[in-house]
C-alpha positions in Angstrom: 0.0 0.0 0.0 1.2 3.5 -0.8 1.4 6.0 2.0 -1.0 8.9 1.4 -0.6 10.8 4.7 1.6 13.6 3.2 -0.2 13.7 -0.1 -0.9 17.1 -1.6 -4.3 16.6 -3.3 -5.3 18.9 -6.2 -8.2 19.4 -8.6 -7.9 20.0 -12.3 -7.5 23.7 -13.3 -10.7 23.1 -15.4 -12.8 22.3 -12.3 -13.3 26.0 -11.7 -13.8 25.4 -7.9 -16.7 22.9 -8.4 -17.5 20.5 -5.6 -18.2 17.5 -7.7 -14.6 16.8 -8.8 -11.9 14.2 -8.9 -8.8 15.0 -7.0 -5.3 13.6 -7.7 -2.1 13.4 -5.7 1.5 12.5 -6.8 2.7 9.8 -4.4 6.0 8.1 -3.6 7.4 5.9 -6.3 5.6 7.7 -9.1 2.2 6.4 -8.1 -0.8 8.7 -8.4 -3.8 8.7 -6.1 -7.3 9.6 -7.4 -10.3 10.3 -5.1 -13.7 11.8 -5.0 -13.5 15.4 -3.7 -16.9 15.0 -1.9 -15.4 12.2 0.2 -11.8 13.1 1.0 -11.6 10.6 3.8 -13.0 7.8 1.6 -11.0 5.4 -0.5 -8.6 6.4 -3.2 -7.6 4.6 -6.3 -3.8 4.2 -6.5 -2.5 4.1 -10.1 0.9 3.1 -11.4 2.7 5.6 -13.5 1.8 3.7 -16.6 -1.9 3.5 -15.6 -2.0 7.2 -15.0 -0.3 8.0 -18.3 -2.9 5.7 -20.1 -5.8 7.4 -18.3 -4.5 10.9 -19.2 -4.0 9.9 -22.9 -7.5 8.4 -23.1 -9.1 11.5 -21.5 -7.2 13.9 -23.7 -8.1 11.9 -26.8 -11.8 12.1 -26.0 -12.3 8.5 -25.1 -14.4 9.3 -22.1 -16.5 12.0 -23.8 -20.3 11.6 -23.6 -21.9 10.5 -26.8 
């Protein structure tokens, strides 16, 4: 398990201060934590560097856009 106690969580600059956002944090070893901003004490997904890169690529290419 990756330690999240010192994590600096942040929202996308495109969130414009909204409350229904995803937050991310860069963790030790290149891992990235992802969590729901409405539930900061809840669980977080921990992604490997490769998984994070694949997620960002898919998001930027429109793979997750609504039809």
